[in-house]
PASEZA-391392 format. One record per residue (C-alpha): x, y, z. Coordinates in steps of 0.2 Angstrom, whole numbers, padded with zeros to 4 digits, always signed. Layout:
<nodes>
XYZ;...
</nodes>
This chain:
<nodes>
-0195+0196+0517;-0177+0195+0511;-0169+0212+0505;-0156+0202+0495;-0157+0199+0477;-0167+0183+0474;-0160+0168+0463;-0171+0156+0454;-0162+0139+0452;-0169+0128+0439;-0166+0109+0439;-0173+0096+0427;-0171+0079+0436;-0173+0063+0427;-0175+0048+0440;-0160+0055+0449;-0156+0050+0467;-0143+0064+0468;-0156+0077+0466;-0162+0078+0484;-0144+0080+0489;-0141+0094+0476;-0155+0104+0484;-0149+0101+0502;-0131+0106+0497;-0137+0122+0489;-0147+0129+0502;-0134+0123+0516;-0119+0132+0506;-0129+0148+0501;-0124+0164+0511;-0142+0169+0510;-0153+0154+0508;-0168+0164+0511;-0166+0172+0494;-0165+0155+0485;-0180+0149+0475;-0179+0132+0467;-0189+0125+0452;-0189+0107+0448;-0196+0096+0434;-0196+0080+0443;-0198+0065+0431;-0200+0050+0442;-0210+0034+0444;-0217+0037+0462;-0217+0018+0466;-0199+0015+0460;-0190+0032+0463;-0194+0037+0480;-0175+0041+0484;-0176+0054+0469;-0191+0063+0475;-0191+0081+0482;-0204+0089+0493;-0213+0106+0488;-0209+0120+0501;-0211+0138+0501;-0194+0139+0493;-0196+0124+0482;-0207+0122+0467;-0210+0106+0459;-0219+0100+0443;-0220+0080+0443;-0222+0071+0428;-0220+0052+0423;-0204+0048+0414;-0215+0040+0401;-0223+0057+0398;-0206+0066+0397;-0200+0072+0380;-0182+0075+0385;-0170+0086+0394;-0174+0102+0385;-0193+0099+0387;-0190+0097+0405;-0179+0112+0407;-0193+0122+0398;-0205+0115+0411;-0195+0122+0425;-0195+0140+0418;-0214+0140+0420;-0210+0141+0438;-0200+0156+0436;-0207+0171+0445;-0196+0186+0439;-0182+0183+0452;-0167+0194+0449;-0155+0179+0444;-0157+0163+0437;-0145+0148+0439;-0148+0134+0427;-0140+0117+0433;-0141+0099+0432;-0148+0088+0446;-0132+0081+0451;-0121+0096+0458;-0112+0102+0473;-0108+0120+0478;-0094+0131+0486;-0098+0139+0502;-0106+0156+0498;-0110+0152+0480;-0125+0164+0479;-0115+0179+0483;-0100+0173+0474;-0109+0171+0458;-0118+0188+0458;-0101+0196+0462;-0093+0186+0448;-0106+0191+0435;-0104+0210+0440;-0086+0208+0434;-0091+0204+0416;-0088+0218+0404;-0103+0217+0392;-0120+0225+0396;-0129+0208+0394;-0117+0195+0402;-0119+0178+0409;-0108+0165+0416;-0106+0147+0409;-0092+0134+0408;-0090+0115+0411;-0091+0114+0430;-0077+0105+0441;-0081+0087+0446;-0087+0078+0462;-0090+0061+0468;-0104+0057+0479;-0107+0061+0493;-0096+0076+0493;-0079+0072+0487;-0075+0088+0477;-0062+0090+0464;-0046+0098+0473;-0040+0114+0466;-0050+0114+0450;-0043+0125+0436;-0054+0137+0425;-0061+0130+0408;-0065+0138+0392;-0075+0130+0379;-0071+0126+0361;-0079+0117+0347;-0076+0100+0341;-0077+0095+0322;-0095+0091+0316;-0101+0073+0317;-0106+0064+0302;-0124+0068+0306;-0120+0086+0305;-0121+0089+0324;-0108+0100+0333;-0101+0096+0351;-0090+0106+0363;-0075+0102+0374;-0066+0111+0388;-0049+0116+0388;-0042+0118+0405;-0031+0133+0407;-0013+0134+0413;-0004+0147+0423;-0005+0162+0423;-0023+0160+0427;-0035+0174+0422;-0039+0187+0434;-0057+0190+0427;-0070+0181+0417;-0065+0178+0399;-0078+0181+0386;-0082+0166+0376;-0094+0159+0362;-0101+0143+0369;-0110+0137+0384;-0113+0122+0395;-0131+0119+0399;-0127+0111+0416;-0121+0128+0422;-0128+0145+0417;-0129+0159+0429;-0138+0175+0422;-0149+0190+0426;-0167+0184+0428;-0173+0193+0411;-0162+0179+0402;-0176+0168+0405;-0189+0180+0396;-0178+0184+0381;-0170+0167+0378;-0183+0154+0385;-0179+0136+0384;-0184+0128+0368;-0195+0112+0373;-0193+0106+0355;-0175+0101+0355;-0169+0085+0362;-0151+0083+0368;-0136+0085+0355;-0143+0102+0348;-0146+0110+0365;-0130+0120+0369;-0126+0126+0352;-0144+0132+0349;-0145+0141+0365;-0128+0149+0362;-0133+0156+0345;-0150+0162+0351;-0142+0170+0366;-0128+0179+0355;-0142+0185+0342;-0152+0192+0357;-0136+0202+0362;-0130+0192+0376;-0112+0187+0379;-0106+0172+0389;-0091+0172+0400;-0081+0158+0408;-0077+0162+0426;-0059+0160+0433;-0064+0150+0448;-0076+0136+0453;-0093+0139+0460;-0102+0122+0457;-0097+0104+0454;-0104+0091+0443;-0105+0072+0445;-0098+0066+0428;-0104+0047+0428;-0091+0034+0423;-0101+0019+0416;-0084+0009+0414;-0083+0010+0433;-0100+0003+0436;-0108+0021+0439;-0125+0021+0431;-0140+0032+0431;-0157+0032+0422;-0157+0041+0405;-0171+0047+0395;-0165+0038+0379;-0163+0022+0388;-0181+0022+0394;-0188+0028+0378;-0184+0015+0363;-0191+0028+0351;-0180+0042+0356;-0173+0043+0339;-0189+0052+0333;-0185+0066+0345;-0167+0067+0339;-0172+0068+0321;-0184+0082+0324;-0172+0091+0335;-0159+0090+0322;-0171+0097+0309;-0175+0111+0320;-0157+0115+0323;-0153+0115+0305;-0167+0127+0301;-0162+0139+0315;-0143+0139+0312;-0141+0134+0294;-0157+0140+0286;-0161+0123+0280;-0180+0121+0278;-0185+0103+0283;-0192+0092+0270;-0197+0079+0284;-0202+0082+0301;-0214+0097+0299;-0218+0097+0317;-0200+0102+0321;-0204+0120+0317;-0218+0122+0330;-0216+0138+0339;-0201+0142+0330;-0204+0161+0331;-0205+0160+0350;-0189+0150+0352;-0180+0158+0337;-0165+0169+0334;-0164+0187+0341;-0163+0203+0330;-0148+0212+0339;-0135+0202+0330;-0136+0190+0315;-0132+0172+0314;-0119+0176+0301;-0110+0188+0315;-0111+0173+0327;-0102+0161+0313;-0089+0174+0310;-0086+0177+0329;-0085+0158+0333;-0077+0152+0317;-0091+0139+0313;-0100+0137+0296;-0116+0129+0301;-0123+0127+0283;-0106+0120+0276;-0103+0111+0292;-0085+0118+0294;-0076+0120+0310;-0062+0133+0308;-0045+0134+0318;-0053+0148+0327;-0067+0137+0334;-0056+0122+0337;-0043+0132+0347;-0055+0145+0356;-0047+0158+0346;-0062+0170+0350;-0056+0170+0369;-0046+0186+0370;-0029+0183+0376;-0032+0164+0378;-0013+0161+0372;-0007+0168+0389;-0015+0154+0398;-0007+0141+0387;+0010+0133+0390;+0023+0144+0380;+0024+0139+0362;+0010+0127+0361;+0000+0127+0346;-0013+0115+0339;-0013+0106+0323;-0030+0108+0315;-0042+0098+0305;-0037+0098+0287;-0018+0099+0292;-0006+0084+0287;+0003+0076+0302;+0022+0080+0301;+0032+0065+0295;+0037+0053+0309;+0047+0037+0307;+0034+0025+0313;+0027+0016+0297;+0012+0008+0305;+0000+0022+0302;+0003+0025+0284;-0009+0012+0277;-0025+0015+0286;-0035+0027+0297;-0029+0028+0315;-0029+0039+0331;-0013+0048+0335;-0015+0051+0354;-0004+0064+0364;-0004+0064+0383;+0007+0073+0396;+0019+0063+0406;+0010+0069+0421;-0005+0059+0416;+0002+0042+0421;-0015+0036+0430;-0025+0043+0415;-0014+0035+0402;-0014+0018+0411;-0034+0019+0413;-0035+0025+0394;-0024+0011+0388;-0034-0002+0398;-0051+0005+0391;-0043+0004+0373;-0037-0013+0375;-0055-0019+0380;-0061-0011+0364;-0046-0014+0352;-0055-0027+0342;-0070-0016+0339;-0058-0002+0334;-0049-0013+0322;-0065-0020+0314;-0069-0002+0310;-0053+0000+0301;-0047+0012+0314;-0034+0010+0328;-0024+0019+0341;-0006+0019+0336;+0003+0029+0349;+0002+0036+0366;+0015+0049+0367;+0018+0057+0383;+0036+0062+0378;+0043+0079+0373;+0051+0073+0357;+0034+0068+0349;+0027+0085+0354;+0041+0094+0346;+0039+0084+0330;+0020+0089+0330;+0025+0108+0333;+0017+0108+0350;+0027+0114+0365;+0034+0099+0375;+0025+0105+0390;+0008+0101+0383;-0008+0107+0392;-0018+0097+0404;-0031+0089+0393;-0025+0073+0383;-0030+0074+0365;-0031+0063+0350;-0030+0066+0332;-0040+0055+0319;-0029+0053+0303;-0034+0046+0287;-0022+0035+0277;-0012+0049+0270;-0010+0057+0288;-0022+0071+0285;-0031+0076+0301;-0049+0073+0300;-0054+0075+0318;-0048+0082+0335;-0054+0075+0352;-0050+0077+0370;-0058+0075+0387;-0052+0075+0405;-0061+0058+0408;-0053+0043+0400;-0069+0034+0398;-0077+0049+0388;-0062+0050+0378;-0062+0032+0373;-0081+0034+0370;-0078+0049+0358;-0064+0040+0349;-0076+0025+0346;-0090+0036+0340;-0078+0044+0328;-0072+0027+0321;-0090+0022+0318;-0093+0038+0309;-0106+0045+0321;
</nodes>
């Protein structure tokens, strides 16, 4: 019997050949592998996905279901929590991950440095490429909100911090479902909601955790690495919505549930979206109104304030941005520039640091491949600006932050969207979705 605190690692794996390697790596890199317990919801076709299967052992608990029976990632994550046996800590991750040496002890020590009585760690992890090419010298990331989509959903993005790096975990507002480390009682107090689908997962858990009295912190170092697939480079994997043509029904019911929980909108359709709503509802320690005030997000009116867009809820965030940098926000009017070509139509104004030469090249190539589609939607990219003069004209420091970003402007130069991403393929994908009004 181990005398070390136990850790329950929960993984929902959907036909993922990386999953067995994730399991192997987490045990190999743990300082005390004997204290680690893994719970997996394995969604595989046994005759097609042999390289995705994981064997049950004394330390690995497996629930196996056919992909055709799966109801999505949140449903699968909830399944994994039925395997929880009151371990001291829980680590919630995706099925395509790698780890630093001694990750188990390091995470426990890092969590102990958080300043709230009910704390947990979460952030977008650093990246890796199979088999084990880890991102070198990853920098800390904090999460901030993006504008609501036309459908009323809200997504988040990571801001990579600049020097000086934080010396301790930073309290935030939002979380990344692919990396959550918490005391084990988090599973009992904020159990995963199986009735959500995908787009509403992270914001709903964040709100439920907050109203149950939990505070999320972004760690100043990397402990886990995530495989960010790049379809434009031929990297593919099975996805629930690719295998289920009727996935839209899950999405609609999930959206109705999210709007009920966070905006108080009683669904006129999809009555099943309120199943077990009390079990997976908000807490009573703090209110949803307090969460809105803290985050700067109005869920009923679908308004994302500057506080939410710029992670203003992170105390001292300005210290970890280049001197003088600020963000233009949604609703602002872009300062007057000499270029006439973006005065007559919607457009994306893209700002990229000069250090991102490879990123700019890849971004430009991907945009060129989609140029006609962008233009057919009445929205085009009009400028890639890695030059200090443009940044100065925008009121942003000439030494901009690591993450390239884009403003969506209407014909009068009013900012109606703000998007950024460390991955050029995802960046272009987000811009195309915005152009479509999604």
